[in-house]
Residue, then its C-alpha position, 0 to 999 in steps of 0.5 A: k119722227s122726232p129729234y133726239s140727242f145722247t151723251a156719250t164718253a169718247g175712246d174705246i168702249k169694248d162692253r157698248f154693245v152684246l152679241r147673243y145667239t137664240d137657237r129659234q128663227l128670228s123672221v120665219d115660223e119653223q112650221q110655216l117654213s116645213d109646210t111650204f113646197v115649191y117645185v119645178k115638173n113639166d114647165q110648170l111651177h108648182v107652190r103648196a102650203a098650209k096657209n093662203i098665199e097672198a103672192i109668189v115672186v121667182y128671182d134668178l140668182t142674180g137677183k132679177k125678178l122673172m115672175d110675180h104672181h099675186m094671188g090675193g091669199n084665196s089659196d093655198s097653192l098654184s101650178t103655173p107655167f115656168q119657161f125658164p133656162k135649168g138653173v138654180y131660182l129663189t121663190v119668196i112666197t108671202f103669205e095671206n096677213s102672216g109673214s113670208v118664207t124663201k125657198k129655192v127649186m131647180n128648173 
């Protein structure tokens, strides 16, 4: 947001950055991930979660957005027509005020 400056030494500095691995996931609450279910049955996309769902976006594996359904956070489940060819799809489920989860679904 504003200009800044810094001073550095020229040359190779091999300990400038530290890569640290942790056993916790950084962006998704594990409980939220395990409490969210997505499946296709009888040409219907079914989504169920423990929290209210704000929106559901479905992509094919090329990254093309196929469906964008906004629910406004008033429900924790959805059944909607899913009339796409057989294959694997990615669903991004956004929760009311608490992040999102990406799930794979097969049609």
